[in-house]
VOGU-3710 file (C-alpha; in Angstrom, 3 decimals, decimal comma):
1> mrfgpkekfw> 122,392/6,462/25,144  125,519/5,386/26,982  126,887/6,938/30,159  130,415/6,647/31,449  131,245/6,980/35,143  131,857/10,748/34,987  129,141/11,867/32,582  126,254/13,791/34,156  122,521/13,292/33,823  119,628/14,918/35,674
11> vvtdptpvsv> 117,817/13,417/38,657  114,373/14,411/39,938  112,925/13,118/43,202  109,616/13,594/45,005  109,491/16,724/47,155  108,838/16,932/50,860  106,476/19,620/52,174  109,438/22,019/52,548  111,372/21,170/49,372  112,503/23,775/46,867
21> lgdilfaasl> 113,563/23,107/43,290  117,230/22,601/44,171  116,312/19,888/46,661  114,625/17,649/44,100  116,499/18,450/40,858  120,217/17,888/40,517  122,900/16,816/38,066  124,715/13,613/38,939  127,199/11,127/37,584  126,887/7,423/38,294
31> edlrlqflgg> 129,240/7,854/41,253  127,252/10,842/42,528  124,047/8,812/42,328  125,655/5,932/44,204  126,657/8,352/46,965  123,131/9,791/47,052  121,749/6,309/47,731  124,376/5,700/50,414  123,374/9,035/51,952  119,702/8,171/52,200
41> lsteqnptlf> 118,093/8,534/48,776  115,635/5,680/48,323  113,373/4,300/45,635  110,412/5,503/47,737  111,421/9,039/46,677  110,800/8,001/43,060  114,119/9,154/41,599  113,803/9,621/37,850  116,746/10,073/35,480  116,766/12,486/32,537
51> tdqaeataea> 119,277/13,271/29,836  117,630/16,613/29,071  117,758/19,397/31,662  114,602/21,094/30,371  112,593/17,872/30,707  113,957/17,290/34,201  113,123/20,839/35,256  109,576/20,548/33,895  109,071/17,275/35,810  110,437/18,766/39,023
61> lvrlkarkes> 108,129/21,785/38,744  105,117/19,501/38,211  106,040/17,510/41,312  106,465/20,676/43,390  103,107/22,021/42,211  101,380/18,720/43,004  102,921/18,685/46,492  101,830/22,287/47,100  98,285/21,572/45,921  98,155/18,431/48,054
71> ateld> 99,245/20,401/51,131  96,660/23,114/50,401  93,870/20,533/50,218  94,786/19,272/53,671  94,405/22,741/55,243
//
């Protein structure tokens, strides 16, 4: 699949302990993604790109659940 500079795809990142879905799942163009990296997004946050919103949402929910379960185990 080809992407031009203005076409959007979905990005999912790892959550922090206080993240909500909107923090780790967002639509972005190539320019938007570039700005995210300039603003502090890093490869350590495991950004993953998706062309399908449903797949991206499912991945984000799995990451949030894993983070929540990890935090619960530490209590």
